[in-house]
C-alpha positions as CSV (number, residue, x, y, z in Angstrom):
1,G,137.0,-146.0,-101.5
2,G,136.8,-143.7,-98.6
3,G,137.4,-144.2,-94.9
4,G,134.8,-141.9,-92.8
5,G,134.3,-144.9,-90.5
6,G,131.9,-146.6,-92.6
7,G,134.0,-149.7,-93.0
8,G,135.4,-148.5,-96.3
9,R,139.3,-148.6,-97.1
10,C,141.3,-146.5,-98.3
11,R,144.7,-146.8,-99.7
12,V,147.6,-145.0,-97.7
13,S,151.0,-144.2,-99.0
14,V,154.2,-142.4,-97.8
15,E,156.5,-140.5,-100.3
16,E,159.9,-139.2,-99.4
17,G,161.8,-137.3,-101.8
18,S,162.1,-134.2,-103.6
19,L,159.2,-131.8,-103.8
20,S,159.9,-131.2,-107.7
21,E,160.2,-135.1,-107.6
22,V,157.0,-136.7,-106.3
23,D,153.7,-136.3,-107.6
24,W,150.8,-136.0,-105.1
25,S,148.2,-134.3,-107.1
26,E,145.7,-137.0,-106.4
27,A,146.2,-136.9,-102.8
28,A,143.5,-136.3,-100.3
29,V,145.6,-135.7,-97.1
30,V,149.4,-134.2,-97.0
31,L,151.0,-134.0,-93.8
32,C,154.6,-131.7,-94.2
33,N,156.3,-131.4,-91.0
34,G,158.3,-128.2,-92.1
35,G,159.0,-125.8,-89.3
36,A,162.4,-125.4,-90.4
37,F,161.8,-124.6,-93.8
38,D,162.8,-121.7,-95.6
39,L,160.8,-119.1,-97.6
40,P,162.1,-120.8,-100.9
41,L,161.0,-124.0,-99.6
42,Q,157.8,-122.8,-98.1
43,A,157.0,-121.3,-101.6
44,A,157.8,-124.6,-102.9
45,L,155.8,-126.4,-101.0
46,A,152.9,-124.2,-101.6
47,R,153.3,-124.2,-105.3
48,A,153.3,-128.0,-105.2
49,C,150.1,-128.2,-103.2
50,E,148.5,-125.8,-105.6
51,S,148.0,-129.0,-107.5
52,L,145.8,-130.7,-105.2
53,R,142.2,-131.2,-106.0
54,F,139.1,-129.4,-104.4
55,G,138.9,-130.7,-100.9
56,A,142.4,-131.6,-100.3
57,V,143.7,-131.4,-96.9
58,V,147.2,-130.4,-96.1
59,I,148.7,-130.0,-92.6
60,T,151.7,-128.4,-91.6
61,T,153.4,-127.2,-88.4
62,T,154.7,-124.3,-87.4
63,E,153.8,-122.1,-90.4
64,P,150.5,-122.3,-92.7
65,L,150.9,-122.8,-96.2
66,R,151.2,-119.5,-98.2
67,S,148.8,-120.1,-101.0
68,H,145.2,-118.0,-102.0
69,L,144.2,-121.5,-103.1
70,F,144.0,-122.8,-99.2
71,E,141.6,-121.8,-96.7
72,I,142.6,-121.9,-92.9
73,V,140.1,-124.9,-91.4
74,A,142.1,-125.1,-88.0
75,K,144.8,-123.9,-86.4
76,L,145.8,-126.0,-82.9
77,T,148.3,-124.4,-80.5
78,D,150.5,-126.1,-78.2
79,V,150.5,-129.9,-80.0
80,P,152.4,-132.4,-78.1
81,M,155.8,-133.1,-80.6
82,S,158.6,-135.4,-80.3
83,W,160.6,-132.0,-80.2
84,G,158.0,-130.5,-77.7
85,T,155.1,-128.4,-78.4
86,A,154.0,-126.7,-82.1
87,T,151.2,-125.0,-83.9
88,V,149.7,-127.1,-86.5
89,F,147.6,-125.2,-89.5
90,L,144.9,-127.9,-91.4
91,Q,143.9,-126.3,-93.9
92,R,141.6,-127.5,-97.3
93,R,141.8,-126.7,-100.8
94,K,139.1,-124.4,-102.2
95,R,137.1,-124.3,-105.4
96,L,137.8,-122.6,-107.9
97,G,135.8,-121.0,-110.9
98,K,136.4,-122.0,-114.3
99,W,138.0,-118.4,-115.2
100,V,140.7,-118.9,-112.9
101,A,142.2,-121.9,-114.9
102,G,142.5,-119.0,-117.7
103,I,144.8,-117.1,-115.5
104,L,147.0,-119.4,-113.7
105,P,150.4,-120.4,-115.4
106,K,150.3,-123.9,-117.1
107,K,152.8,-126.6,-116.2
């Protein structure tokens, strides 16, 4: 069941590990505090997030997720963090037509 203020419960888990080792394809929300990620790690994050289902939300700091499969829903500036302030991006996984499945690389 989902949250949404209706008194329902949802399962929350926190995963720590390598992007290549943790399966998060069923996640509804992914939070990644990756302000110090270099470009290869940002690209790996984007590829990992592309396995998320339609409507999943990815929250990143400093830089948005660089993927055409996500749309920026909100950009928040000067958000207080333990180290100062940051820009926070909320992005949502887009719905894609069936034709896209034929052109995306297979896992």
